N, C-alpha and C positions, 0 to 999 in steps of 0.2 A: 437279493439280486445288486449285481453292480452295474455301475454305468461306464461310458467311455470315458477314456483320460480328458479327453478333450471337453466335455460336459463337467467333471469335477474340477478342472482347472478354471472354466467360466466362472462357477458357482465361487470356487475359492476367491479368485479376485473382485467379484461384485460385493459380497457382503466380508471380505478384508478390507476394501477400501473404508465400507462404513463404521467398521470397528476401529480401525487405527488410524482414522483420520477426525479430526474435528468437527464437529457439525456445522454445517452454514448453512446461510437462509436459501441459497440456490444448492439443491443439491447435485452431485455429479451423474452425468448418463451412465447407464449401465455399460459394462463393457461388451465388446462384438468380439466374435473372434477374430483374431491377426497374426499377423508372423511372429511378433512381440510377445503373444500369450504364455508360451512355454518357460521363455527368460522370467516374467514377470510372475507366475506360477511359483517358481522355484524362489524367487526372493520372498515370496510371501510365507511359501513353507519355512523358509529361514526365521524370518521373522515371528510365526507361530511357535516353532522350536525354541526361539529364546524367551518369548513370554512364558510360555509354559513351565520352562526349568528355571524362572524368577532371575534371569540375569539381571546384575544391577543395572540400574537405569541413572541415566546421566540427568544433570541440573543446569539449566541456564537459566539466568535471571539477570534483568537490567536492573540496576540496584539504584540509579537515581531518577527519583521522580519528575515527572513533568511540571510539576506544581513548586518544586524548590528552587533553589539558586541555581543557574546555567553559565555564567558569564564566566571569564577567566578567571576571575578570584576562586570559583568553586572548582576548577578545573586543576588549578594550582594545589590547592588543599588536595584533590583525592591522588596527584601525581605524589605529591610529600606522604600521602598513605600507605598506597601502594609500594611505595620504593623502601617503607618505611625510612623517612627521610635520606635517602641515599645509601641507604646500606643494605638494602635488597636490590638486583641487579634487575634493570628494565632492560627490553627487547623489542626494536622498532621493526617495523614493516620490511625493512633492507637486512634483518637479522643483526644491523650493529647493536652491540652491547654499553647501557648507558650505568655508568656505577658512580657514588659519590654523589654530595647535596650540592655541591657548584655543578656538575653535570645535569643534574634533575632542572635545575633554577635554568640553565642555557637550554632546556628542553621545552619548557613552559616559555620562553620568551619567542625561541622557534615557532612555536604554535601560536602564540599571539600575534607575531608581525608577519610570520610568512603566510603564503597560498592566498586563502580569503581571508584570513585574518579571525581572531576570536575578541568580541568586545569583552570589555572587564567585567560588564554586567551585562547580561540579557534576559529576556522573557521566554526564551524557549532552546531547548537543549542546543548546546554546541557541542559537544561530546556525549558518547552513550557509554557508558559505563557497566560492563558486562561481567558477570561470574560465571565461571565454568567451573563446575564439581564434582567430583564423584565419592562415593562411600570410603569409610576407613578402610586401609588393608589396599586400595590401588596403589599399583606402581606410580611414585611420583613423576619419576621421569619422563615414560612414558606418556601421562598425565599431559606433562609441560609441552613435549613433542607434540603429541596431539592438537593442543590448544594452537602451534606456532602455523600448524598445517591447514587447521580450521580457520583460521585469520586470515591465510595467504588464499585460500580457494573463497572466501566468502567477503572478502574486504580487500583483495587484492586489485582494484582498479586504481592504482594509485593514492588510495584515500591512507591519510597520515593515522598511524594506532601505535601504541606500545603494550604492551602485557608484563606480569609480574608473575611468577609462581612463588605462593607461600607453603612455608612447609611448618608453620608456629601453630597448626589444628590439625586435630585427627583426619578432619577429610581434605584429601589433597585439593587444592582447587587453584586457580588461576585468574588473576585481575584482569582483564583488557579494558582498556580507555581506547576509544575509534573516534576520528571526529567525525561530524554529522555530514559535511560536505566532502565531495571528490574533487578535483581539480577543474572539473569539466560544472562545479556548482549544483550539481544534483544532492538533495540532501536525504540521508538515511531515514527512511518511516518503518520503522519493523511493525507488523502485526501480527496478531496471535497465529496465523497461520507462518508468517518467517519465522517466530520463534520455535514453533514446531520442526520447521526445516534445519533452524538451525543446530535443534536438538540432533535429530537424523543426522545430520553431518557430521559434528562432533563424535558422536558415537559411531559412527564410521572410519573415522579417521584413529579412535581409539581401539579399534579391532585392529586396523591395518599395523597398529603397533604391537600387538600382542594382547590385548586388554578384552575381557568378554564385556560388553556394554550395550545398551539396550536403549529407546529412545519411543517410549509409547505414553497416549494418556493416562491419566490418572483412574478416569472412568473406563477404559479397557479390562484394568487389571481389579475393578470395584473398590479402591482405595477410599476411605471415608475419613482418616484421619486430619484432624483439624489442625493446621499449624497457627499460631497467631502469627500476625502482620508487626514488622520489626519495631513499632512505636509501643505496641501492646507487649512484645518481649522486653523492652527496655522497662517498663513498668514493672513486669511482674519479677526482672532482674531485682526492681530495687523495693518490693516487698509490696507495691502498690497495687491495688484490687481493681483493673479495670470497670467501667461503668457498664459497656454494652457487648463486653466480651464474654464467653462462655466456654469453657474448656470442654465440657460434655454438649452435645445436641440435645434439644428437647422433642419429644413425641413428633410435634410438627414438623420440626426440621427432619428427622429419618425418615418419617412419610415419604417428604417432598424427594429426598435423595433418594430412595427407593424406588419413587414413580421416575424418577431422572435415569434409570439405569434400565428401563422397558428396553430402548432401542439396543442396548447392550449385551441383555441374555437373548434379545430375538436374533443379534447377529451370530454370538457364540453358537446357538442353536442351531442355527442355518448351516455353519462350516461344519458341526460337527457330523449332522445327518447327511451332509455330502462326503465327510472322508470316510464316514462308515458304510457309504456305497461305492468306494474306489476298489480298484482290483489292485492296487497296490499295500502289501500289507504294511509298511511303514505307514501310510495313511489311516489305515484303519487302527494301529496302534494310538496314533495321535487323536483320535475323536475318544479313544478312552480317555486319554491324558484331557483332553478340552472337559469332560463330564468331571473329572476329578478338580482341576482347576476352579471352573464355576462354581462349584459346591463348596470349596475353601476359601469363596473371594470374602474379606472384609465386611462387602455391603451385604450378604447374606446372613453371615456371623452377626451384624449389629442391625438387623429386619425390625421395623418397627410391628409391636406386638397390639396390632388391632384387630378388629372382627371383619371388618369390611374390605381388608390389604387384599388387593386381588393376588391370585397363586400364578405364579410365573411358571411356566413348564421346563423341566430340566432338559437339559442337551441328553442325547440318546446316550445309553451305555452299552455299546456293542458287547458281545461275549467276548473274552478276552483270547483271542487265539495263538495256537500253539505255535512256537518257534519253528514250523516247518519252511522248509527252501521254498521260497517265491520266484520262479522264471520269467515271470512275465516279462515283455519289453519294457513296459513302463513304471516298474520298481525302480525307483530312484536308488537303491544300490547300496553299498555299506559306506560310499563317503557322504552319504547324505546328512547333514548337522541336527542331530536330534536334541 
């Protein structure tokens, strides 16, 4: 039995919002039919298609901790680091290029004395150091161009910033340093939701430059790999054994991780059921892809082996349809991004 396309779109958006957005204390109200539903549903299908084919994920990270030194001394050291003491070209918010050790020192003096100024020492961030990265093999020039466009869109309110692209590691990455205060004195204060928006916007700019990129939460993909924090990574590199960090999760941690994915499994299941009931052939094929994707999630592979573990329902596995031509008007057509 198939359902009208407007019903399928509404279900897709309601459950897609829960799947691709980080959970908050106050959940978003369910969507109601509106004129924007077809466009929103198209974007959600594109997001699903990228996720199911495991499109490379962008990484954005704020590298300077709030508890570390934040004054001009720290800013000056970071500018020297990302410019390799003037050997790597910097680019500022106006598109001007900064090269050479003396030019980097002039930039630091401008930041310290111009605008609102930056004190030599400070107990709060005066500059955010942001790392934008993509997996090895990504076109490096496209990453640089996408970072430039991302910074202009996100911080182009007169706020001063510079960025540098590094080519000395396998992962193409860009270091972006942006001043906390804009010309009006408003301070940048990014939260978890802002970081997710940054990832999505950077991925959009990469796609605009011809690079396949995605920005989904780890829990949506069932990713469970444990990455050490920077301090732990430095200890491991020195051959030291951290006291509290373990590379492999214990049984209690695996059980908690499994239970934390209950909402993810439920959202994938509801989306798969809705797509399986769609009159459009490509939607039904996507339902089959969802079942395969969820079955291969790392969190399922590493599921805890305990007797009282609750059984999770599997997304429906519709029968694979033969490739007959579907001439229904609501079929997305051959240009749909699979």
